C-alpha positions in Angstrom: 91.6 90.9 1.7 90.5 93.2 4.3 90.8 92.5 7.6 87.1 91.8 8.2 86.9 89.3 5.9 88.0 85.7 7.2 90.3 83.7 5.3 89.0 80.3 4.3 91.0 77.2 5.0 91.1 74.3 2.6 89.4 72.3 5.7 86.8 75.1 5.9 86.1 74.7 2.2 86.4 70.8 1.7 83.8 70.4 4.3 81.3 73.0 2.5 82.3 71.9 -1.1 79.4 70.6 -2.3 76.8 73.0 -1.0 75.5 76.2 -2.0 77.4 79.1 -1.1 77.5 82.9 -1.5 80.0 84.3 -3.8 82.3 86.5 -2.0 86.4 87.1 -2.5 87.3 84.4 0.6 85.2 81.8 -0.9 86.1 82.3 -4.4 89.7 82.4 -4.0 89.8 79.2 -1.9 87.8 77.2 -4.5 90.2 78.6 -7.2 93.2 77.5 -5.1 91.7 74.0 -4.3 90.4 72.9 -7.7 92.2 70.6 -9.7 90.4 70.1 -12.7 88.9 66.4 -11.6 85.4 65.8 -10.6 85.4 63.5 -7.3 83.1 60.6 -8.6 81.4 60.6 -4.9 80.7 64.0 -4.9 79.4 64.0 -8.7 76.7 61.1 -7.8 75.6 62.6 -4.5 74.9 66.0 -6.7 73.1 64.3 -8.9 71.2 62.5 -6.2 70.3 66.0 -4.8 68.9 67.3 -7.8 67.1 64.4 -8.2 65.7 65.0 -5.2 65.0 68.2 -5.5 63.5 68.2 -9.1 61.1 65.4 -7.7 60.4 67.5 -4.7 59.4 70.5 -7.8 57.1 68.0 -9.5 55.3 66.6 -6.5 53.9 70.4 -6.0 50.2 70.9 -6.9 49.3 73.2 -9.7 48.1 75.5 -7.7 51.8 76.1 -5.9 53.5 79.4 -6.0 56.8 80.5 -5.1 56.5 80.5 -1.4 55.6 76.6 -1.8 58.3 76.0 -4.5 61.1 77.6 -1.9 59.9 75.5 1.0 60.0 72.1 -1.4 63.7 72.3 -1.2 63.5 72.5 2.7 65.5 69.2 3.9 66.9 68.4 0.0 69.9 70.2 0.7 72.0 72.2 3.5 70.7 76.1 2.9 68.6 79.0 4.0 65.6 80.9 2.2 67.8 82.7 0.7 70.0 79.9 -0.3 66.7 77.9 -2.1 65.9 81.0 -4.0 69.3 81.8 -5.8 69.3 78.3 -6.0 65.7 78.1 -7.8 66.7 81.4 -9.4 69.3 79.5 -11.6 67.2 76.8 -12.4 65.1 79.5 -14.1 67.8 81.0 -15.7 69.1 77.8 -17.2 64.9 77.1 -18.4 64.8 74.1 -15.8 62.1 76.1 -14.2 59.9 77.6 -17.3 57.3 80.3 -17.0 54.4 80.0 -19.1 54.7 83.0 -21.4 57.7 83.9 -20.4 61.2 82.7 -22.0 64.2 81.9 -20.0 67.9 83.0 -20.7 68.5 79.5 -22.4 65.9 79.5 -25.0 66.1 83.3 -26.1 67.9 87.0 -25.7 66.1 88.7 -23.0 67.4 92.0 -22.5 67.9 93.4 -18.8 65.5 96.3 -19.4 62.8 93.7 -20.9 63.2 90.8 -18.2 63.1 94.0 -15.2 60.1 95.8 -16.8 58.1 92.4 -16.7 56.5 92.1 -13.1 54.1 90.2 -11.7 51.0 92.4 -9.6 51.9 90.3 -6.3 54.6 92.3 -4.2 56.5 89.4 -3.2 57.0 87.7 -6.8 58.8 91.4 -7.6 61.7 90.1 -5.0 62.5 86.9 -7.4 64.6 87.1 -10.4 63.2 87.0 -13.8 62.0 84.3 -15.2 61.1 82.6 -12.3 59.0 84.8 -10.6 56.1 83.9 -13.2 56.6 80.3 -12.5 53.9 78.4 -10.9 52.9 74.5 -10.4 51.3 74.2 -13.7 54.5 75.2 -15.1 56.4 72.5 -13.3 60.0 71.1 -14.4 61.3 71.5 -18.0 63.3 67.9 -17.9 65.2 68.8 -21.3 67.0 71.4 -19.7 68.4 69.3 -16.8 71.7 67.4 -16.8 71.3 63.7 -17.9 73.8 62.3 -15.9 75.7 60.7 -19.2 
C-alpha cells in the first residue's frame, strides 16, 4: 500500500459497510478481511428497505424525467454524493432494472464494448453516463423482474 493511501480500520469499515463506497485497494482489502460469509439480517433488511425507497422514488418520476431528475430522485434515499448515485444507477442499468427503450441491457443480451460506446445520445450531458442508462427516460421506468424479490 502506498503511503498516500490511508489504511482502512475495521471500525471505519463497520460504520460504512452498508453505503456505496468507491472501489480502491484499501477499501477492497478491508472488506475482504472483514467478510465472514454471513449476511447480517439487520443489514439485509435495511438494504432491501433502501432499495425499495430508491425504486419508489424512480417510479414516482414523471414520464418526461431525464437523467438529472433520476439522479436527484435518490437524494436523501441513501448517504451518497452525485457520483455515487450515478454509479448506483448505472449498475441498475447494467442489470436491466433501469431499461432504456430500444437499447438492450447487459443482462438481456451480449453488447460489445464497441457497440455500447458507439451508441451515443445527442445530448452532451448524457454521454457522461454509462450504456444503457444514458438512454433512460421516465417513460422507461423500472423493470421489477430485474430486482431482487427478497425471498
